[in-house]
PLY file of the C-alpha trace (Angstrom):
ply
format ascii 1.0
element vertex 133
property float x
property float y
property float z
element edge 132
property int vertex1
property int vertex2
end_header
-0.02 -0.03 0.01
1.60 3.19 -1.14
0.98 6.18 1.09
0.17 9.37 -0.75
1.56 12.79 0.30
-2.03 14.08 0.39
-2.90 11.49 3.01
0.09 12.49 5.17
-0.70 16.15 4.76
-4.44 15.63 5.47
-3.66 13.64 8.62
-1.17 16.25 9.71
-3.52 19.20 9.08
-6.48 17.51 10.90
-4.24 16.67 13.86
-2.94 20.26 13.91
-6.48 21.57 13.99
-7.45 19.17 16.76
-4.38 19.99 18.79
-5.04 23.67 18.52
-8.61 23.05 19.86
-7.38 20.82 22.68
-4.35 22.73 23.70
-6.26 25.25 25.87
-8.43 22.78 27.69
-6.52 19.54 27.69
-2.85 20.22 27.00
-1.82 16.70 28.01
-4.23 15.10 25.51
-3.08 17.56 22.83
0.51 16.53 23.38
-0.41 12.79 23.28
-2.32 13.34 20.03
0.76 15.09 18.58
3.05 12.14 19.45
0.40 9.62 18.22
0.03 11.32 14.84
3.79 11.66 14.39
4.26 7.97 15.14
1.36 7.06 12.84
2.81 9.03 9.95
6.12 7.26 10.50
4.46 3.81 10.52
2.60 4.67 7.35
5.93 5.24 5.63
7.65 2.10 6.80
6.88 0.21 3.56
8.28 2.90 1.38
11.35 3.21 3.60
12.01 -0.52 3.21
11.63 -0.25 -0.57
14.17 2.56 -0.66
16.60 0.58 1.50
16.23 -2.38 -0.85
16.95 -0.18 -3.88
19.96 1.36 -2.19
21.35 -2.06 -1.33
20.90 -3.26 -4.97
22.62 -0.13 -6.32
25.49 -0.64 -3.89
25.88 -4.20 -4.93
25.77 -3.27 -8.56
28.43 -0.53 -8.07
30.61 -3.02 -6.02
30.54 -0.78 -2.99
31.48 -2.47 0.21
28.27 -3.08 2.18
29.87 -1.84 5.43
29.87 1.73 3.95
26.31 1.54 2.80
25.16 0.19 6.18
27.08 2.91 8.02
25.53 5.60 5.84
22.04 4.19 6.44
22.72 4.06 10.20
23.77 7.74 9.99
20.60 8.73 8.11
18.47 6.73 10.57
20.10 8.38 13.59
19.58 11.80 12.03
15.82 11.15 11.48
15.30 9.59 14.92
17.13 12.40 16.71
15.15 15.01 14.73
11.87 13.27 15.46
12.67 13.02 19.19
13.86 16.61 19.34
10.67 17.84 17.65
8.51 15.97 20.18
10.59 17.53 23.03
10.12 21.02 21.48
6.40 20.37 21.14
6.32 19.53 24.87
8.09 22.89 25.54
11.41 21.28 26.41
13.71 23.14 24.14
16.79 22.47 26.30
16.20 18.69 26.17
15.57 18.90 22.41
18.98 20.57 21.99
20.71 17.85 23.96
18.99 15.16 21.86
20.20 16.89 18.71
23.77 17.15 20.12
23.71 13.49 21.04
22.60 12.53 17.62
25.41 14.68 16.04
28.05 13.06 18.25
26.83 9.53 17.45
26.81 10.37 13.71
30.35 11.75 13.93
31.55 8.55 15.72
29.94 6.42 12.97
31.44 8.55 10.24
35.06 8.36 11.43
35.83 5.00 9.70
34.39 6.32 6.40
36.42 9.52 6.71
39.50 7.50 7.47
38.98 5.32 4.36
38.43 8.43 2.21
41.64 10.13 3.51
43.58 6.93 2.96
42.26 6.62 -0.59
43.22 10.32 -1.36
46.68 9.88 0.21
47.27 6.75 -1.89
46.68 8.76 -5.01
49.11 11.49 -4.13
52.55 10.73 -5.61
55.32 10.57 -3.12
58.31 12.92 -3.45
61.61 11.20 -4.17
0 1
1 2
2 3
3 4
4 5
5 6
6 7
7 8
8 9
9 10
10 11
11 12
12 13
13 14
14 15
15 16
16 17
17 18
18 19
19 20
20 21
21 22
22 23
23 24
24 25
25 26
26 27
27 28
28 29
29 30
30 31
31 32
32 33
33 34
34 35
35 36
36 37
37 38
38 39
39 40
40 41
41 42
42 43
43 44
44 45
45 46
46 47
47 48
48 49
49 50
50 51
51 52
52 53
53 54
54 55
55 56
56 57
57 58
58 59
59 60
60 61
61 62
62 63
63 64
64 65
65 66
66 67
67 68
68 69
69 70
70 71
71 72
72 73
73 74
74 75
75 76
76 77
77 78
78 79
79 80
80 81
81 82
82 83
83 84
84 85
85 86
86 87
87 88
88 89
89 90
90 91
91 92
92 93
93 94
94 95
95 96
96 97
97 98
98 99
99 100
100 101
101 102
102 103
103 104
104 105
105 106
106 107
107 108
108 109
109 110
110 111
111 112
112 113
113 114
114 115
115 116
116 117
117 118
118 119
119 120
120 121
121 122
122 123
123 124
124 125
125 126
126 127
127 128
128 129
129 130
130 131
131 132
């Protein structure tokens, strides 16, 4: 089942309207609705995400790219999305300081995962530079 952008936008706009109505009277319920709709949209996209991952894996195999690099890149992308999602939920709850810490944590984990790839790139570039004799 392919999810259409109009379905996502409709769900998001309806939820936004309901949250705006609920926020004054039942702020806890409004927050829970926000989290629920965010998770629902993510779950609606899981099939498309897995199709994209399969296509990327096939392209990497066709280009003879080592799978460790593709897997690392996908982990980095996943961490970025998860950290952004969690930070947005924290911001919606009025916790900007916690959101900033989540974003910082995501960036540090991404940097740690990227070090082996950066090392391989530097080694490849250095191997291409002729040595002085």
